[in-house]
Structures are given as C-alpha cells and as structure tokens.
Short mmCIF file of the C-alpha atoms (twelve columns), coordinates in Angstrom:
data_MODEL
# 
_entry.id   MODEL 
# 
loop_
_atom_site.group_PDB 
_atom_site.id 
_atom_site.type_symbol 
_atom_site.label_atom_id 
_atom_site.label_alt_id 
_atom_site.label_comp_id 
_atom_site.label_asym_id 
_atom_site.label_seq_id 
_atom_site.Cartn_x 
_atom_site.Cartn_y 
_atom_site.Cartn_z 
_atom_site.pdbx_PDB_model_num 
ATOM 1   C CA . MET A 1   24.385 133.587 -97.257  1 
ATOM 2   C CA . ASN A 2   26.012 136.693 -95.785  1 
ATOM 3   C CA . LEU A 3   28.153 136.006 -92.714  1 
ATOM 4   C CA . PRO A 4   28.530 138.849 -90.171  1 
ATOM 5   C CA . PHE A 5   32.012 138.832 -88.621  1 
ATOM 6   C CA . THR A 6   34.374 140.818 -86.455  1 
ATOM 7   C CA . LYS A 7   38.080 141.024 -87.262  1 
ATOM 8   C CA . MET A 8   40.252 141.141 -84.128  1 
ATOM 9   C CA . SER A 9   43.931 141.289 -83.241  1 
ATOM 10  C CA . GLY A 10  45.662 139.968 -80.138  1 
ATOM 11  C CA . ALA A 11  49.198 141.420 -80.219  1 
ATOM 12  C CA . GLY A 12  49.240 141.016 -83.999  1 
ATOM 13  C CA . ASN A 13  47.787 137.497 -83.980  1 
ATOM 14  C CA . ASP A 14  44.639 138.127 -86.039  1 
ATOM 15  C CA . PHE A 15  41.310 136.328 -85.986  1 
ATOM 16  C CA . ILE A 16  37.897 136.242 -87.588  1 
ATOM 17  C CA . VAL A 17  35.272 136.036 -84.825  1 
ATOM 18  C CA . VAL A 18  31.709 134.870 -85.515  1 
ATOM 19  C CA . ASP A 19  28.643 134.417 -83.347  1 
ATOM 20  C CA . ASN A 20  27.444 130.827 -83.783  1 
ATOM 21  C CA . ARG A 21  25.357 130.499 -80.648  1 
ATOM 22  C CA . ASP A 22  22.509 129.075 -82.735  1 
ATOM 23  C CA . LEU A 23  24.939 126.544 -84.332  1 
ATOM 24  C CA . GLY A 24  23.629 127.543 -87.763  1 
ATOM 25  C CA . LEU A 25  26.909 128.460 -89.500  1 
ATOM 26  C CA . PRO A 26  28.541 126.081 -92.051  1 
ATOM 27  C CA . LEU A 27  31.970 125.978 -90.375  1 
ATOM 28  C CA . ASN A 28  33.555 123.066 -92.221  1 
ATOM 29  C CA . PRO A 29  37.352 123.017 -92.778  1 
ATOM 30  C CA . ASP A 30  37.086 124.151 -96.405  1 
ATOM 31  C CA . GLN A 31  34.835 127.072 -95.528  1 
ATOM 32  C CA . VAL A 32  37.122 128.185 -92.688  1 
ATOM 33  C CA . ALA A 33  40.215 127.978 -94.909  1 
ATOM 34  C CA . ARG A 34  38.469 130.126 -97.535  1 
ATOM 35  C CA . LEU A 35  37.513 132.749 -94.950  1 
ATOM 36  C CA . CYS A 36  41.063 132.883 -93.544  1 
ATOM 37  C CA . ASP A 37  42.728 133.121 -96.957  1 
ATOM 38  C CA . ARG A 38  44.535 136.470 -97.209  1 
ATOM 39  C CA . HIS A 39  44.090 136.829 -100.965 1 
ATOM 40  C CA . PHE A 40  40.435 135.958 -101.567 1 
ATOM 41  C CA . GLY A 41  38.889 135.786 -98.081  1 
ATOM 42  C CA . ILE A 42  38.880 138.041 -95.030  1 
ATOM 43  C CA . GLY A 43  42.387 136.949 -94.047  1 
ATOM 44  C CA . ALA A 44  43.405 135.730 -90.588  1 
ATOM 45  C CA . ASP A 45  45.613 133.381 -88.591  1 
ATOM 46  C CA . GLY A 46  42.467 131.581 -87.468  1 
ATOM 47  C CA . LEU A 47  38.741 131.703 -86.813  1 
ATOM 48  C CA . LEU A 48  36.966 131.860 -83.443  1 
ATOM 49  C CA . ALA A 49  33.343 130.771 -83.102  1 
ATOM 50  C CA . VAL A 50  31.118 131.594 -80.132  1 
ATOM 51  C CA . GLU A 51  28.945 128.596 -79.299  1 
ATOM 52  C CA . PRO A 52  26.559 127.683 -76.454  1 
ATOM 53  C CA . PRO A 53  28.210 126.038 -73.435  1 
ATOM 54  C CA . ALA A 54  27.718 122.398 -72.532  1 
ATOM 55  C CA . ASN A 55  29.024 122.290 -68.968  1 
ATOM 56  C CA . GLY A 56  27.918 125.416 -67.141  1 
ATOM 57  C CA . ALA A 57  30.305 128.086 -68.453  1 
ATOM 58  C CA . ASP A 58  29.109 131.313 -70.055  1 
ATOM 59  C CA . PHE A 59  30.129 130.301 -73.602  1 
ATOM 60  C CA . ARG A 60  32.054 127.723 -75.612  1 
ATOM 61  C CA . MET A 61  35.027 128.708 -77.793  1 
ATOM 62  C CA . ARG A 62  35.777 126.813 -81.000  1 
ATOM 63  C CA . TYR A 63  39.098 127.656 -82.630  1 
ATOM 64  C CA . TYR A 64  40.116 126.814 -86.193  1 
ATOM 65  C CA . ASN A 65  43.573 127.332 -87.678  1 
ATOM 66  C CA . ALA A 66  43.928 129.063 -91.032  1 
ATOM 67  C CA . ASP A 67  44.081 125.686 -92.806  1 
ATOM 68  C CA . GLY A 68  40.611 124.842 -91.470  1 
ATOM 69  C CA . GLY A 69  41.810 122.340 -88.881  1 
ATOM 70  C CA . GLU A 70  40.422 122.668 -85.368  1 
ATOM 71  C CA . ALA A 71  42.828 123.201 -82.445  1 
ATOM 72  C CA . ASP A 72  42.279 122.707 -78.726  1 
ATOM 73  C CA . MET A 73  43.371 126.160 -77.607  1 
ATOM 74  C CA . CYS A 74  44.792 129.530 -78.649  1 
ATOM 75  C CA . GLY A 75  45.980 131.990 -75.992  1 
ATOM 76  C CA . ASN A 76  45.701 135.199 -78.007  1 
ATOM 77  C CA . GLY A 77  42.490 133.864 -79.505  1 
ATOM 78  C CA . ALA A 78  41.107 133.351 -76.007  1 
ATOM 79  C CA . ARG A 79  41.796 136.990 -75.142  1 
ATOM 80  C CA . CYS A 80  40.101 138.178 -78.331  1 
ATOM 81  C CA . PHE A 81  37.200 135.803 -77.704  1 
ATOM 82  C CA . ALA A 82  36.787 137.230 -74.192  1 
ATOM 83  C CA . ARG A 83  36.796 140.801 -75.524  1 
ATOM 84  C CA . PHE A 84  34.200 139.885 -78.171  1 
ATOM 85  C CA . VAL A 85  31.767 138.121 -75.822  1 
ATOM 86  C CA . ARG A 86  31.882 140.916 -73.261  1 
ATOM 87  C CA . GLY A 87  29.276 142.663 -75.382  1 
ATOM 88  C CA . LEU A 88  27.125 139.525 -75.236  1 
ATOM 89  C CA . ASN A 89  27.583 139.065 -71.509  1 
ATOM 90  C CA . GLY A 90  26.166 142.216 -69.951  1 
ATOM 91  C CA . GLU A 91  29.542 143.986 -69.641  1 
ATOM 92  C CA . ARG A 92  30.511 141.894 -66.619  1 
ATOM 93  C CA . GLU A 93  34.095 142.059 -65.342  1 
ATOM 94  C CA . ALA A 94  34.783 138.359 -65.899  1 
ATOM 95  C CA . VAL A 95  33.693 135.597 -68.228  1 
ATOM 96  C CA . SER A 96  34.180 131.830 -68.491  1 
ATOM 97  C CA . PHE A 97  34.219 129.654 -71.584  1 
ATOM 98  C CA . GLU A 98  34.781 126.041 -72.462  1 
ATOM 99  C CA . THR A 99  37.509 124.834 -74.828  1 
ATOM 100 C CA . PRO A 100 38.704 121.323 -75.717  1 
ATOM 101 C CA . ALA A 101 41.762 122.083 -73.556  1 
ATOM 102 C CA . GLY A 102 39.616 122.916 -70.514  1 
ATOM 103 C CA . LEU A 103 37.742 125.781 -68.859  1 
ATOM 104 C CA . ILE A 104 39.124 129.285 -69.440  1 
ATOM 105 C CA . ARG A 105 38.339 132.285 -67.237  1 
ATOM 106 C CA . ALA A 106 39.006 135.838 -68.372  1 
ATOM 107 C CA . ARG A 107 39.179 139.194 -66.575  1 
ATOM 108 C CA . TYR A 108 39.147 142.684 -68.063  1 
ATOM 109 C CA . HIS A 109 41.740 145.390 -67.312  1 
ATOM 110 C CA . GLY A 110 40.805 148.413 -69.397  1 
ATOM 111 C CA . ASP A 111 41.766 147.611 -72.988  1 
ATOM 112 C CA . GLU A 112 43.694 144.518 -71.892  1 
ATOM 113 C CA . VAL A 113 42.364 141.046 -71.212  1 
ATOM 114 C CA . GLU A 114 43.859 138.490 -68.837  1 
ATOM 115 C CA . VAL A 115 43.026 134.824 -69.315  1 
ATOM 116 C CA . ASN A 116 43.964 131.818 -67.271  1 
ATOM 117 C CA . LEU A 117 45.366 128.898 -69.224  1 
ATOM 118 C CA . THR A 118 44.892 125.234 -68.474  1 
ATOM 119 C CA . GLU A 119 47.634 123.532 -66.485  1 
ATOM 120 C CA . PRO A 120 50.652 122.772 -68.711  1 
ATOM 121 C CA . PHE A 121 51.895 119.227 -69.125  1 
ATOM 122 C CA . ASP A 122 54.435 117.148 -71.019  1 
ATOM 123 C CA . LEU A 123 57.369 119.270 -69.834  1 
ATOM 124 C CA . ARG A 124 60.657 118.056 -71.312  1 
ATOM 125 C CA . LEU A 125 63.701 120.219 -70.622  1 
ATOM 126 C CA . GLY A 126 67.082 119.984 -72.331  1 
ATOM 127 C CA . MET A 127 66.164 117.696 -75.221  1 
ATOM 128 C CA . GLU A 128 69.070 117.037 -77.582  1 
ATOM 129 C CA . ILE A 129 67.827 116.508 -81.127  1 
ATOM 130 C CA . ASP A 130 69.453 116.303 -84.545  1 
ATOM 131 C CA . LEU A 131 68.569 118.936 -87.137  1 
ATOM 132 C CA . ALA A 132 69.798 119.559 -90.660  1 
ATOM 133 C CA . GLY A 133 72.240 122.186 -89.362  1 
ATOM 134 C CA . GLY A 134 73.529 119.972 -86.540  1 
ATOM 135 C CA . PRO A 135 72.490 119.042 -82.993  1 
ATOM 136 C CA . ALA A 136 70.326 121.456 -81.008  1 
ATOM 137 C CA . THR A 137 69.057 121.770 -77.439  1 
ATOM 138 C CA . VAL A 138 65.328 122.422 -77.227  1 
ATOM 139 C CA . HIS A 139 62.605 122.302 -74.591  1 
ATOM 140 C CA . HIS A 140 59.016 121.087 -74.872  1 
ATOM 141 C CA . ILE A 141 55.800 121.911 -73.021  1 
ATOM 142 C CA . ASN A 142 52.089 121.690 -73.790  1 
ATOM 143 C CA . THR A 143 50.281 124.900 -72.782  1 
ATOM 144 C CA . GLY A 144 46.987 123.875 -74.370  1 
ATOM 145 C CA . VAL A 145 48.779 122.870 -77.568  1 
ATOM 146 C CA . PRO A 146 52.336 121.458 -77.875  1 
ATOM 147 C CA . HIS A 147 55.248 123.883 -78.122  1 
ATOM 148 C CA . VAL A 148 58.989 123.537 -78.684  1 
ATOM 149 C CA . VAL A 149 61.189 126.346 -77.339  1 
ATOM 150 C CA . GLN A 150 64.769 127.063 -78.403  1 
ATOM 151 C CA . PHE A 151 67.009 129.831 -77.019  1 
ATOM 152 C CA . VAL A 152 68.850 131.768 -79.740  1 
ATOM 153 C CA . HIS A 153 71.518 134.510 -79.791  1 
ATOM 154 C CA . ASP A 154 70.317 136.721 -82.651  1 
ATOM 155 C CA . LEU A 155 66.536 136.618 -82.775  1 
ATOM 156 C CA . PRO A 156 66.014 139.202 -85.561  1 
ATOM 157 C CA . ALA A 157 68.303 137.302 -87.951  1 
ATOM 158 C CA . PHE A 158 67.228 133.790 -86.978  1 
ATOM 159 C CA . PRO A 159 65.746 131.658 -89.832  1 
ATOM 160 C CA . VAL A 160 62.400 131.109 -88.102  1 
ATOM 161 C CA . VAL A 161 60.491 129.644 -91.038  1 
ATOM 162 C CA . GLU A 162 63.236 127.212 -92.059  1 
ATOM 163 C CA . ARG A 163 64.007 126.001 -88.521  1 
ATOM 164 C CA . GLY A 164 60.371 126.181 -87.457  1 
ATOM 165 C CA . ARG A 165 59.238 123.978 -90.325  1 
ATOM 166 C CA . GLU A 166 61.869 121.402 -89.388  1 
ATOM 167 C CA . LEU A 167 61.018 121.380 -85.682  1 
ATOM 168 C CA . ARG A 168 57.264 121.403 -86.299  1 
ATOM 169 C CA . ARG A 169 57.444 117.980 -87.984  1 
ATOM 170 C CA . HIS A 170 60.438 116.505 -86.148  1 
ATOM 171 C CA . GLU A 171 60.102 112.860 -85.185  1 
ATOM 172 C CA . ALA A 172 60.660 113.778 -81.521  1 
ATOM 173 C CA . PHE A 173 57.231 115.440 -81.528  1 
ATOM 174 C CA . ALA A 174 55.335 112.956 -83.691  1 
ATOM 175 C CA . PRO A 175 52.601 112.265 -84.495  1 
ATOM 176 C CA . SER A 176 50.850 115.612 -83.874  1 
ATOM 177 C CA . GLY A 177 53.899 117.841 -84.288  1 
ATOM 178 C CA . ALA A 178 54.460 121.058 -82.358  1 
ATOM 179 C CA . ASN A 179 54.619 124.812 -82.711  1 
ATOM 180 C CA . ALA A 180 58.190 126.130 -82.718  1 
ATOM 181 C CA . ASN A 181 59.252 129.146 -80.641  1 
ATOM 182 C CA . PHE A 182 62.594 130.944 -80.602  1 
ATOM 183 C CA . ILE A 183 63.399 133.243 -77.683  1 
ATOM 184 C CA . GLN A 184 66.136 135.570 -76.504  1 
ATOM 185 C CA . CYS A 185 66.559 137.680 -73.361  1 
ATOM 186 C CA . LEU A 186 66.594 141.367 -74.323  1 
ATOM 187 C CA . GLU A 187 67.303 144.532 -72.327  1 
ATOM 188 C CA . GLY A 188 65.530 144.903 -69.010  1 
ATOM 189 C CA . GLY A 189 64.796 141.209 -68.668  1 
ATOM 190 C CA . VAL A 190 62.174 141.240 -71.438  1 
ATOM 191 C CA . TYR A 191 62.186 138.147 -73.662  1 
ATOM 192 C CA . GLY A 192 61.749 138.467 -77.376  1 
ATOM 193 C CA . ILE A 193 59.942 135.624 -79.124  1 
ATOM 194 C CA . ARG A 194 59.214 134.552 -82.686  1 
ATOM 195 C CA . THR A 195 56.864 131.661 -83.438  1 
ATOM 196 C CA . TYR A 196 56.240 129.246 -86.303  1 
ATOM 197 C CA . GLU A 197 52.666 127.967 -85.949  1 
ATOM 198 C CA . ARG A 198 51.404 124.630 -87.177  1 
ATOM 199 C CA . GLY A 199 48.099 124.975 -89.009  1 
ATOM 200 C CA . VAL A 200 49.212 128.382 -90.256  1 
ATOM 201 C CA . GLU A 201 52.477 126.736 -91.422  1 
ATOM 202 C CA . ASP A 202 54.353 130.017 -91.241  1 
ATOM 203 C CA . GLU A 203 55.635 132.574 -88.778  1 
ATOM 204 C CA . THR A 204 52.921 134.651 -87.101  1 
ATOM 205 C CA . LEU A 205 53.193 138.024 -85.384  1 
ATOM 206 C CA . ALA A 206 52.236 136.446 -82.056  1 
ATOM 207 C CA . CYS A 207 51.047 133.221 -80.427  1 
ATOM 208 C CA . GLY A 208 49.579 133.341 -76.926  1 
ATOM 209 C CA . THR A 209 50.196 129.737 -75.929  1 
ATOM 210 C CA . GLY A 210 53.679 130.093 -77.463  1 
ATOM 211 C CA . VAL A 211 54.349 133.201 -75.382  1 
ATOM 212 C CA . SER A 212 53.236 131.256 -72.305  1 
ATOM 213 C CA . ALA A 213 55.439 128.297 -73.218  1 
ATOM 214 C CA . GLY A 214 58.432 130.563 -73.806  1 
ATOM 215 C CA . ALA A 215 57.882 132.392 -70.510  1 
ATOM 216 C CA . ILE A 216 57.632 129.168 -68.505  1 
ATOM 217 C CA . ILE A 217 60.780 127.767 -70.116  1 
ATOM 218 C CA . ALA A 218 62.626 131.075 -69.567  1 
ATOM 219 C CA . HIS A 219 61.728 130.933 -65.875  1 
ATOM 220 C CA . LEU A 220 62.724 127.285 -65.481  1 
ATOM 221 C CA . VAL A 221 65.958 127.454 -67.504  1 
ATOM 222 C CA . GLU A 222 67.158 131.047 -67.040  1 
ATOM 223 C CA . ASP A 223 65.341 131.980 -63.803  1 
ATOM 224 C CA . ALA A 224 63.385 134.777 -65.489  1 
ATOM 225 C CA . ALA A 225 61.520 136.860 -62.911  1 
ATOM 226 C CA . LEU A 226 57.742 136.581 -62.608  1 
ATOM 227 C CA . PRO A 227 55.684 137.844 -64.250  1 
ATOM 228 C CA . VAL A 228 57.732 137.154 -67.351  1 
ATOM 229 C CA . ARG A 229 57.400 139.968 -69.894  1 
ATOM 230 C CA . VAL A 230 57.497 138.808 -73.495  1 
ATOM 231 C CA . GLN A 231 57.693 140.980 -76.603  1 
ATOM 232 C CA . VAL A 232 56.150 139.440 -79.704  1 
ATOM 233 C CA . ARG A 233 57.187 140.117 -83.281  1 
ATOM 234 C CA . GLY A 234 54.285 142.540 -83.686  1 
ATOM 235 C CA . GLY A 235 55.858 144.728 -80.977  1 
ATOM 236 C CA . ASP A 236 53.354 144.304 -78.123  1 
ATOM 237 C CA . LEU A 237 54.351 143.240 -74.627  1 
ATOM 238 C CA . LEU A 238 52.492 140.364 -72.975  1 
ATOM 239 C CA . ALA A 239 52.795 139.321 -69.334  1 
ATOM 240 C CA . VAL A 240 52.796 135.693 -68.197  1 
ATOM 241 C CA . ASN A 241 52.416 134.740 -64.555  1 
ATOM 242 C CA . PHE A 242 52.074 131.365 -62.860  1 
ATOM 243 C CA . SER A 243 52.717 129.379 -59.706  1 
ATOM 244 C CA . ARG A 244 55.307 126.650 -59.333  1 
ATOM 245 C CA . ASP A 245 55.443 123.649 -57.021  1 
ATOM 246 C CA . GLY A 246 58.628 121.804 -57.932  1 
ATOM 247 C CA . ASP A 247 58.203 120.756 -61.556  1 
ATOM 248 C CA . ARG A 248 54.463 121.445 -61.493  1 
ATOM 249 C CA . ILE A 249 53.381 124.676 -63.166  1 
ATOM 250 C CA . HIS A 250 49.829 125.872 -62.463  1 
ATOM 251 C CA . ASP A 251 47.610 128.970 -62.343  1 
ATOM 252 C CA . VAL A 252 49.080 130.253 -65.604  1 
ATOM 253 C CA . SER A 253 47.738 133.616 -66.771  1 
ATOM 254 C CA . LEU A 254 48.341 135.590 -69.962  1 
ATOM 255 C CA . ARG A 255 47.649 139.327 -70.108  1 
ATOM 256 C CA . GLY A 256 47.791 141.687 -73.077  1 
ATOM 257 C CA . PRO A 257 45.832 143.688 -75.647  1 
ATOM 258 C CA . ALA A 258 42.814 142.427 -77.596  1 
ATOM 259 C CA . ASP A 259 41.672 144.866 -80.254  1 
ATOM 260 C CA . ILE A 260 38.736 145.054 -82.657  1 
ATOM 261 C CA . SER A 261 40.038 145.920 -86.132  1 
ATOM 262 C CA . PHE A 262 36.765 146.126 -88.051  1 
ATOM 263 C CA . THR A 263 33.390 144.473 -88.575  1 
ATOM 264 C CA . GLY A 264 31.645 143.439 -91.772  1 
ATOM 265 C CA . GLU A 265 29.753 140.814 -93.747  1 
ATOM 266 C CA . ILE A 266 31.003 138.400 -96.388  1 
ATOM 267 C CA . ASN A 267 29.053 136.370 -98.938  1 
ATOM 268 C CA . LEU A 268 29.923 132.712 -98.393  1 
ATOM 269 C CA . GLN A 269 28.744 131.719 -101.862 1 
ATOM 270 C CA . THR A 270 31.295 133.943 -103.604 1 
ATOM 271 C CA . LEU A 271 34.410 132.824 -101.714 1 
ATOM 272 C CA . HIS A 272 37.243 131.566 -103.925 1 
ATOM 273 C CA . GLN A 273 39.326 128.469 -103.297 1 
ATOM 274 C CA . PRO A 274 42.275 129.371 -101.022 1 
ATOM 275 C CA . VAL A 275 45.682 129.826 -102.614 1 
ATOM 276 C CA . ARG A 276 48.048 127.127 -101.291 1 
# 
C-alpha cells in the first residue's frame, strides 16, 4: 500500500500529514513510529491525521508522537493541520477542528496561521523540586498537554536533554510526566525557549504548546508584555496572546509560520523497524 503524505514544518517542528477522512489508513503505534523514524522512514516529530468530525466542526485532528503514542494536542501541529486542510475546505479564511483537548479554531494571515488553544489548567507557580544537580524552581501548566517551565541564565549552553529527561519523568509530574521547557528573556523583550518533548524523548526545534506555556509563565512571573514574542530553537518567532482574569488564563492564541516542505508517497510494506 502506497501512502500519500505531506511533510510540513511549524517553526522547525516537523510533521507528516495524511488525509484519513475515509478512516482507511492503518495508523497503529508501530506504523506511526516507522513513518516518523528519521533513518528508515519519512522522519518527523509526529504525525497528523485528518479525520471526519464527530461534533459539528469542519474536521478532526489526530496527533501521534514520533514513538507512535497519541497525544491530546500539539500547537505547532495544529497550525500545520490548519494550513493543510485549507485546501480541503474551499480556501475559507477560518477553519475549526476537534481534538481530544477540545475544539480548535484557526485563522489565516498570509503565510502564517493563528490557532486558539484550549483553556489552560493545572497552573502551579514556584514549585521547589529536587534534581540531581540540586534544588530548582519550576512552574507547571497544561496548555493541552502538561508542561514544566524553568527560567535559565544561559539558554544556548543549558543542558536541555539531560535536564529535560529528568524533569519529564520527575515524580512531581507523575504518572503522565510532562514536557520540559527552558526560557530566557533576550533583547527587546523576546523570550528564547528550548523544549524537551515527551514522546519524541529529545529536544525539538519547536513546540507550540510549550511556547504557549512559556509565554504564559513569562507573563505571570516576569510581567512579559502581551502578546509575548517567543523565539524557538529553529529561529522563528511565534506570538502568544491571551486574556487574564486573576489566575484564570483564557482565549489563548498562537500565531506563526506553517510551511509545506514536500509531498510524496511511501510504501508501507517496505518500512523498516525504527532504530531505538
């Protein structure tokens, strides 16, 4: 079976996107992991599948991490998904799609896509936790998936993979774990961010829900001006805006590029076992 696909990038966070509106594709965890493998597959941080909606939206988005596990939400993935389905949606200026985290609405601004995110929850500021290198102050918020945010002083030199792996599985965030984000205020009020993503189990060039988590924490802790501008490791700038009523954060939006890298077909029968 040959699988048509589109390879997309959202600020360096890369995805395989497939049209599964007829629900005929064999998207089991093993198959997804093989497709996302960077040595023998197409290679990606995750896979996005377009499916028919169940509750009145235009589409349904299914998102799988590179290990084949399904996740509730992906911010950069949602922007790429919106760009992909625009061609299936009559070139309208807005689109809606269902995710396990809730309904997402997207708007188009030239080559950029702006998506709303579901209302964040589980905000925990100023958590003191013990790490191998000593105590650390971190912050937690769920922006569709759980994220830990830590402010650092030298972002380029920070050991993201080592610290991210430790935070991702820390007992404070058990049992599901959390993505780990490290941020620093740069010149002009822009925040730099680097992210260790669970499911990928490595640093990625960008993470949309991580950017949103970092921006919200930067506003709450360091009074960062809205919209918060965040530069990801891949170099792109994303903008995060939201409303605040006391400790309640709502109407969160994420805006940035969503690019088509290439299209193609791959033979599912010839895929090798992923290298782990």
